[in-house]
C-alpha positions, 0 to 999 in steps of 0.5 A, spaced: 657 144 350 662 143 356 662 135 354 660 131 347 656 126 349 658 119 345 657 112 346 663 108 346 664 100 344 669 097 348 668 090 347 675 086 348 678 094 348 683 094 354 680 098 360 684 099 367 680 101 373 685 103 379 681 102 386 678 096 389 672 098 393 665 098 392 665 104 387 670 101 383 665 094 383 659 099 380 664 101 374 666 094 373 659 091 373 658 097 368 665 095 363 662 088 363 655 089 360 660 092 354 664 086 354 671 090 355 677 087 358 678 090 364 685 090 369 685 093 376 690 095 379 688 096 388 692 094 395 686 090 396 679 088 394 672 088 396 669 083 398 663 083 392 670 085 387 673 078 389 667 073 388 668 076 380 675 076 379 677 072 374 671 072 370 669 075 365 676 079 362 676 081 370 683 081 371 687 083 378 695 085 376 698 089 382 697 092 387 701 099 386 700 104 379 706 104 374 705 110 369 707 104 364 701 100 366 697 105 361 701 104 355 694 099 352 689 102 355 684 106 352 680 108 358 682 109 366 677 109 371 680 112 378 676 109 384 680 111 390 680 116 395 688 117 394 687 125 391 695 125 390 695 118 387 688 121 383 693 127 381 699 123 379 695 117 375 689 124 371 697 127 369 699 121 366 694 120 362 693 126 359 700 126 357 698 120 353 691 122 350 687 117 354 680 118 356 680 118 365 674 118 370 676 120 376 670 119 380 667 124 384 672 129 382 670 133 376 677 137 375 680 130 374 676 128 368 677 128 361 670 124 360 665 123 365 659 117 366 651 119 364 646 117 368 644 111 364 637 108 361 637 101 358 632 099 353 638 095 349 639 096 344 635 103 345 640 107 350 639 114 353 645 118 358 642 124 362 648 128 364 649 135 368 656 135 367 658 133 374 653 139 377 647 136 379 647 128 380 640 128 384 637 132 380 640 127 374 637 121 378 631 123 378 630 125 371 632 118 370 627 116 374 621 120 370 623 117 363 624 110 367 617 110 368 615 113 362 618 109 357 615 102 356 620 096 357 618 093 350 622 099 347 628 095 346 625 089 343 621 093 338 628 096 336 631 089 335 624 088 329 625 094 327 633 093 326 631 087 322 626 089 318 630 094 316 634 092 310 628 090 307 624 096 308 630 100 305 629 095 299 622 095 298 620 103 299 626 106 296 623 113 296 626 116 303 620 121 304 615 115 304 620 110 309 620 115 314 612 114 314 613 108 314 617 107 320 613 113 323 606 109 322 610 102 325 614 105 331 606 109 333 602 103 331 600 101 338 598 093 336 605 092 335 608 094 341 602 091 345 604 084 341 610 084 342 609 087 351 605 081 351 611 077 348 607 075 342 613 075 338 612 071 332 605 076 332 609 081 332 613 080 326 606 077 322 603 085 324 610 088 321 610 083 315 603 085 314 603 093 314 610 092 310 606 089 304 600 094 305 604 099 304 601 106 300 594 102 302 591 108 306 588 102 311 590 102 317 588 097 323 584 101 328 584 098 336 581 100 343 584 101 349 580 101 355 583 105 361 582 106 368 584 114 369 584 113 377 580 115 382 582 124 381 589 125 383 593 125 377 599 121 380 594 116 381 594 114 374 599 108 372 605 108 367 601 104 363 595 108 363 599 115 361 603 111 355 597 109 351 595 117 352 599 119 349 600 115 343 591 115 342 589 118 336 581 119 339 580 119 347 573 118 349 573 121 356 568 121 362 566 127 367 569 123 373 577 124 369 580 129 372 582 135 368 589 134 370 590 127 367 586 129 361 591 134 360 596 128 359 593 126 352 597 127 346 596 135 344 594 133 337 588 128 339 581 128 338 578 128 345 571 127 346 566 127 352 562 122 353 560 123 359 554 119 363 552 122 370 545 120 374 539 123 370 543 127 365 547 122 359 550 126 353 550 120 349 547 113 350 550 106 352 549 103 345 550 109 341 557 110 345 559 103 344 557 104 336 562 110 335 567 107 339 567 102 333 566 106 328 572 110 330 577 103 330 575 101 324 577 108 321 584 106 323 584 110 328 588 108 335 581 109 341 583 110 349 576 109 352 578 114 359 575 112 365 575 114 372 576 109 376 578 102 374 574 100 368 571 093 370 568 096 377 561 099 375 564 103 369 560 098 363 568 097 361 566 090 360 559 091 355 562 096 351 570 091 349 563 086 348 562 090 342 569 091 341 570 085 341 564 083 336 567 087 331 574 084 330 577 090 334 584 089 336 582 092 344 587 091 351 585 093 358 590 099 362 586 098 369 586 103 373 585 104 382 577 104 383 574 110 387 572 104 392 580 103 394 582 110 392 578 115 396 578 111 403 585 110 403 586 117 401 581 119 408 585 115 412 579 109 413 582 101 411 577 096 409 579 091 412 582 091 418 584 085 423 580 087 429 573 091 425 573 088 418 575 081 415 572 082 409 569 088 404 564 088 399 563 093 392 556 094 390 552 099 387 547 103 390 543 104 383 538 100 384 538 099 390 530 099 391 530 092 387 531 088 394 532 082 390 538 084 387 541 084 394 542 079 400 541 084 405 544 078 410 550 077 407 550 085 407 549 086 414 554 082 417 558 087 422 565 084 421 564 087 414 565 093 411 561 096 405 563 100 399 558 102 396 558 106 389 552 111 387 549 110 393 547 118 395 541 118 392 538 112 396 542 112 402 535 113 406 533 105 403 541 102 404 540 104 411 533 102 412 535 095 409 541 094 413 539 097 420 532 092 419 537 086 416 541 086 423 546 092 422 547 096 428 544 103 428 551 105 430 555 103 425 560 107 423 560 110 417 563 115 411 560 119 405 566 122 401 565 126 394 571 129 390 576 123 393 583 124 392 582 131 391 586 137 395 577 140 396 575 132 398 570 132 403 568 127 408 562 127 411 563 121 418 556 120 421 553 113 424 548 108 419 542 111 422 544 117 420 546 115 412 540 120 409 542 127 412 550 126 410 548 123 404 544 130 402 549 134 404 555 131 400 557 133 393 556 129 387 559 124 386 559 121 392 562 114 396 559 111 402 563 107 406 559 103 411 563 099 417 567 099 424 574 101 420 570 107 418 572 108 427 578 110 424 579 116 421 581 120 426 587 116 427 589 116 420 587 121 416 592 125 412 590 127 406 586 134 406 585 134 413 583 142 411 577 139 408 574 135 414 567 136 414 566 131 420 557 131 422 555 130 429 554 123 432 553 120 438 559 116 440 561 111 436 559 105 441 564 098 441 561 094 436 565 088 437 
């Protein structure tokens, strides 16, 4: 290693900063956070630095550098663009064996600042030893997105209980296993994320009191996997998936999303599609409860959003009645994601003032739908599971006043690279639906006409069904 990573306690310790510009401000703000006593040397100070001068142990002592100013400091930060001055300061600091950081000049540094991820008291520093700072920034951003904000609070809770755990569990191996269970316990983390600190403390006490028992508390988390593109999975969804013991997933969850599940978790397919149910809903609910009662952290992974035509509410009713802790991680529903990737805005000031999401599964039961409302020309309809009943949908809309030339889109494999978009008019909906793959989403409304202008994704896979010119429906 070129550098030894260290964390230094600078609280109430003297640090010299040479320079009064915005770069110096950034370094001083970091030093403030750790409680250093900061001395500044600079001909002038930028406005940002003047605002914090003489506060929080910050003092401007001189306009010019003198080597004797190094005698009582343990760290020097040089933030000037004067190469000769920087060289002079570096030489004097090296002679005194004082740590020095010269900003953007690796050759005049005995220490460097890493990119920092702060989950106090958890701190992560990332460095490329000055060779690739942009790559370091990208890595930091990726890690930031993966680490929950509650991580620091979990560490503080562990610190508060550390001595009691040590006294209660004498054997070091058993103690290590106890801490692993605590840190993998999604229930405690969830309580902390919801600011239920007292409940988290009680849960920790319960876990310690019951050490040695094989019983562990299970939980269920309903996670929306998004419409397909793995990039649309939420950060929290990813975090929960990587803590799961068992994942129950359906056929709408992409293989790319499944690849992000914790490697040693059990993955069980429980998919349901038209005419092909691998498991009944009632049996699925029972399986979910039984797995959680055995102490597993169960993730129910659903395509799109679990509470929009995904029967997530039914599943959680069963879980709640069984007294099992649960939480919900929403996802991007197909009704939003697929039109967006097809370049179809669901609302538009000129074309649509509202949008309605409905399921076409039971469209034959006319008593379930107010077709007069659904036939409003200033409204966008997004229909899930409507492919089979497309003819009934178009007939009912036209009968109740929807213009036969209303633009429609049938989207299959939405948000995937091979997505298929079929564009036509309402009178042609049945033909378009027959050409589409399963599953398909129907979008009906004037906003579909904007597809040709703002389609941005998967242009090469676009399929447009011939139709008459769309008339002005305003």
